[in-house]
C-alpha positions in Angstrom: -18.7 15.5 -34.3 -21.0 17.0 -31.6 -24.2 15.6 -33.1 -22.8 12.1 -32.9 -22.1 12.5 -29.2 -24.7 11.0 -26.9 -24.2 13.9 -24.4 -23.4 16.9 -26.5 -25.5 16.0 -29.5 -28.7 17.2 -27.8 -27.1 20.5 -26.6 -28.3 23.5 -28.6 -25.2 25.4 -27.7 -23.1 22.7 -29.3 -25.3 22.4 -32.3 -25.7 26.1 -33.1 -22.2 27.1 -32.1 -21.5 30.8 -31.8 -25.0 31.8 -33.2 -26.7 30.3 -30.1 -27.7 32.8 -27.5 -28.6 31.3 -24.1 -31.5 32.5 -22.0 -31.1 35.8 -20.2 -31.1 36.3 -16.5 -34.6 36.0 -15.1 -36.0 34.5 -18.3 -36.7 30.9 -19.2 -35.7 29.4 -22.5 -39.1 27.7 -22.8 -41.4 30.0 -20.9 -45.0 29.0 -19.9 -47.8 29.7 -22.3 -49.3 33.2 -22.1 -52.2 33.6 -19.8 -51.0 30.9 -17.4 -52.6 31.4 -14.0 -50.3 31.1 -11.0 -51.6 29.8 -7.7 -50.9 31.7 -4.5 -47.5 33.6 -4.7 -45.6 30.9 -6.7 -45.0 33.2 -9.7 -43.9 36.3 -7.7 -40.3 37.3 -8.1 -40.3 40.2 -5.6 -39.8 38.0 -2.6 -36.7 39.1 -0.7 -34.2 36.5 0.5 -34.2 36.0 4.3 -31.4 37.9 6.0 -28.6 35.9 7.5 -29.0 35.5 11.2 -26.3 35.7 13.8 -25.7 32.0 13.7 -25.0 31.9 10.0 -22.7 34.8 10.3 -20.7 33.1 13.0 -20.5 29.9 10.8 -19.2 31.9 7.9 -16.7 33.6 10.1 -15.4 30.3 11.4 -15.1 28.9 7.9 -13.0 31.9 6.8 -10.8 31.8 9.9 -10.1 28.1 9.5 -6.6 27.4 8.1 -6.4 25.9 4.6 -5.9 22.1 4.5 -2.3 21.1 3.6 -1.1 18.1 1.7 -0.3 16.3 4.9 -3.9 16.8 6.1 -5.4 15.5 2.9 -3.1 12.4 2.7 -1.0 13.8 -0.1 2.8 13.6 -0.2 4.7 16.6 0.9 8.4 17.4 1.1 8.2 16.8 4.8 6.9 13.3 4.3 9.8 12.6 1.8 12.4 13.9 4.3 10.9 11.8 7.1 11.0 8.6 5.0 14.5 9.3 3.7 15.8 10.0 7.3 14.3 6.8 8.6 15.7 4.7 5.7 19.2 6.1 5.7 19.2 6.2 9.5 18.4 2.4 9.6 21.3 1.8 7.2 23.7 3.9 9.3 22.7 2.4 12.7 22.8 -1.3 11.5 26.0 -0.7 9.5 27.8 1.0 12.4 26.8 -1.8 14.9 28.2 -4.5 12.6 31.2 -2.5 11.5 32.5 -1.9 15.0 31.9 -5.5 16.2 35.4 -6.9 15.5 37.0 -3.9 17.2 34.6 -4.0 20.2 35.1 -7.8 20.7 38.8 -7.3 20.3 38.9 -4.9 23.2 36.9 -7.4 25.3 38.5 -10.7 24.3 41.7 -9.9 22.4 42.6 -11.7 19.2 39.9 -14.3 19.8 37.3 -11.6 20.0 38.6 -10.1 16.8 38.2 -13.5 15.1 34.7 -13.9 16.4 33.9 -10.4 15.2 35.2 -11.1 11.7 33.1 -14.2 11.6 30.0 -12.2 12.5 30.9 -9.6 9.9 31.2 -12.2 7.2 27.9 -13.7 8.1 26.3 -10.2 8.1 27.8 -9.6 4.7 26.3 -12.7 3.2 22.9 -12.2 4.9 22.8 -8.6 3.8 23.8 -9.4 0.2 21.1 -12.0 -0.2 18.4 -10.2 1.8 19.2 -6.8 0.2 18.9 -8.3 -3.3 15.6 -10.0 -2.5 14.0 -7.0 -0.8 15.3 -4.7 -3.5 13.6 -6.7 -6.3 10.4 -6.8 -4.3 10.4 -3.1 -3.8 11.2 -2.5 -7.5 8.3 -4.6 -8.8 5.8 -3.9 -6.1 3.2 -1.4 -7.4 2.4 0.2 -4.0 5.3 1.1 -1.8 5.6 -0.6 1.6 7.3 1.2 4.4 8.1 -2.1 6.1 9.8 -3.5 3.0 11.8 -0.3 2.5 13.0 -0.4 6.1 13.8 -4.2 5.7 15.9 -3.4 2.7 17.7 -0.7 4.7 18.4 -3.1 7.5 19.9 -5.7 5.1 22.0 -3.0 3.4 23.2 -2.0 6.8 24.4 -5.6 7.4 26.1 -5.7 4.0 27.9 -2.3 4.4 28.8 -3.0 8.0 30.2 -6.4 7.2 32.2 -5.1 4.2 33.5 -2.2 6.2 34.6 -4.4 9.1 36.4 -6.8 6.9 38.3 -4.1 5.0 38.9 -2.2 8.2 41.1 -5.0 9.5 43.4 -4.6 6.6 43.1 -0.8 6.2 42.3 0.8 9.6 40.1 3.8 9.4 38.9 3.1 5.8 35.3 3.1 6.9 35.4 6.6 8.3 37.2 7.8 5.2 34.5 6.2 3.0 31.7 7.8 5.0 33.3 11.3 4.8 33.8 10.8 1.0 30.2 9.7 0.5 28.8 12.6 2.5 31.1 15.1 0.7 30.0 13.9 -2.8 26.3 13.7 -1.9 26.4 17.1 -0.2 28.1 18.7 -3.1 25.5 17.2 -5.5 22.6 18.4 -3.3 24.0 22.0 -3.0 24.5 22.2 -6.8 21.1 20.8 -7.4 19.5 23.4 -5.1 21.4 26.1 -6.9 20.1 24.9 -10.3 23.6 23.9 -11.5 22.9 20.2 -11.9 19.8 19.0 -13.8 19.0 16.0 -15.9 18.2 16.1 -19.6 17.0 13.5 -22.1 20.4 13.3 -23.7 22.2 12.8 -20.4 19.6 10.2 -19.4 20.3 8.2 -22.5 24.1 8.4 -21.9 23.5 7.3 -18.3 21.5 4.3 -19.4 24.1 3.2 -21.9 26.9 3.6 -19.2 24.8 1.6 -16.7 24.4 -1.3 -19.2 28.2 -1.2 -19.9 28.9 -1.1 -16.1 26.7 -4.1 -15.4 28.3 -6.1 -18.3 31.7 -5.3 -17.0 30.7 -6.4 -13.5 29.5 -9.8 -14.9 32.7 -10.3 -16.8 34.7 -9.4 -13.7 32.8 -11.9 -11.7 33.6 -14.6 -14.2 37.3 -13.6 -14.3 37.5 -13.8 -10.5 35.9 -17.3 -10.5 38.3 -18.5 -13.2 41.6 -16.9 -12.2 41.1 -15.6 -8.6 42.2 -12.1 -9.7 40.1 -9.0 -10.4 39.8 -6.6 -13.3 39.2 -3.8 -10.9 42.7 -3.5 -9.5 45.3 -0.9 -10.2 44.7 1.9 -12.7 41.8 0.2 -14.5 40.0 -0.2 -11.1 40.5 3.5 -10.3 39.2 4.6 -13.7 36.1 2.3 -13.4 35.6 3.4 -9.9 35.8 7.1 -10.8 33.2 6.6 -13.7 31.0 4.8 -11.2 31.1 7.7 -8.8 30.1 10.1 -11.6 27.2 7.8 -12.6 26.1 7.5 -8.9 26.2 11.3 -8.6 24.0 11.7 -11.7 21.7 9.1 -10.2 21.5 11.3 -7.1 20.3 14.2 -9.3 17.6 12.0 -10.8 16.5 11.0 -7.3 16.3 14.6 -6.1 14.2 15.5 -9.1 11.9 12.5 -8.4 11.4 13.6 -4.8 10.7 17.2 -6.0 8.3 16.1 -8.7 6.4 13.7 -6.5 6.0 16.4 -3.8 4.7 19.0 -6.3 2.3 16.6 -7.9 0.6 15.7 -4.6 0.9 12.0 -4.9 -0.3 9.7 -2.1 1.8 10.0 1.0 3.0 6.4 0.9 5.0 7.2 -2.3 7.5 9.1 -0.1 8.9 5.6 0.7 9.4 4.9 -3.0 11.5 8.0 -3.2 13.4 7.0 0.0 14.1 3.6 -1.5 15.5 5.0 -4.7 17.8 7.4 -2.8 19.0 4.7 -0.5 20.0 2.5 -3.4 22.0 5.3 -4.9 23.7 6.1 -1.6 24.7 2.5 -1.0 26.1 2.3 -4.5 28.1 5.5 -4.0 29.5 4.3 -0.6 30.6 1.0 -2.0 32.4 2.6 -5.0 34.2 5.1 -2.8 35.2 2.3 -0.4 36.6 0.3 -3.3 38.6 3.3 -4.6 40.1 3.9 -1.1 41.0 0.2 -0.8 42.8 0.3 -4.2 44.7 3.5 -3.3 45.7 2.2 0.2 46.5 -1.3 -1.2 49.0 0.1 -3.7 
């Protein structure tokens, strides 16, 4: 095949294979004809190379003493970049969600029952805005080729409105449920992270297929449940069935966390552009929001019964 290649077809080493012997050091493959006269000292080979002066020695010394460039210096993603993006994204969700979640209680202290009613109205509005805005920004971030830090932080802000409004509404019926959900979410995520660092939890092709099938079934069940709520006013996620579905959802969210951790590790090791740290932060934020909602729903079912 080498002789048909426009580059390697003219290479004698490729044409002759192992029988080809390249020119030796100090010799030319196609030397000049015998008797060629050289002008001045062009043909002399005994000329010594000039010795390196003090300036060149100092330059070499400075080059050797210079620290090696890191991924951060070259614009490549490092684990530190991923941690910074994840902290900023999750921090935005926590700050916005906490501000909205405590609004009814704070206004209740100031204005009594009327303040609580105003706070609940604000929480409902935040819930609707966060639901719509979070869905829109999530779709944009999913289909956008190059990650955008602004869009990821916008998604985090909308999710903070959603979680804060939902927590405030449920908190009026079940006091302290928000704190319980936060503790449960941190406990599950922390346990998954520790087991991932110890090498206990890892993904596999078989588990990934099972996860995808379970996700499709979970989404179909959610669509059916929405239709059931619209027609009857009830819900299929109440009682024992709700607890079973919620438990399975927590398991799926935990496996999704393992996938997110592997994505962060893989992206950092492959030296991807630094901006892709925000793609990792977005994926982890989606999973954490899902995990919190499922734990909050399980707690509401347990305390409601």
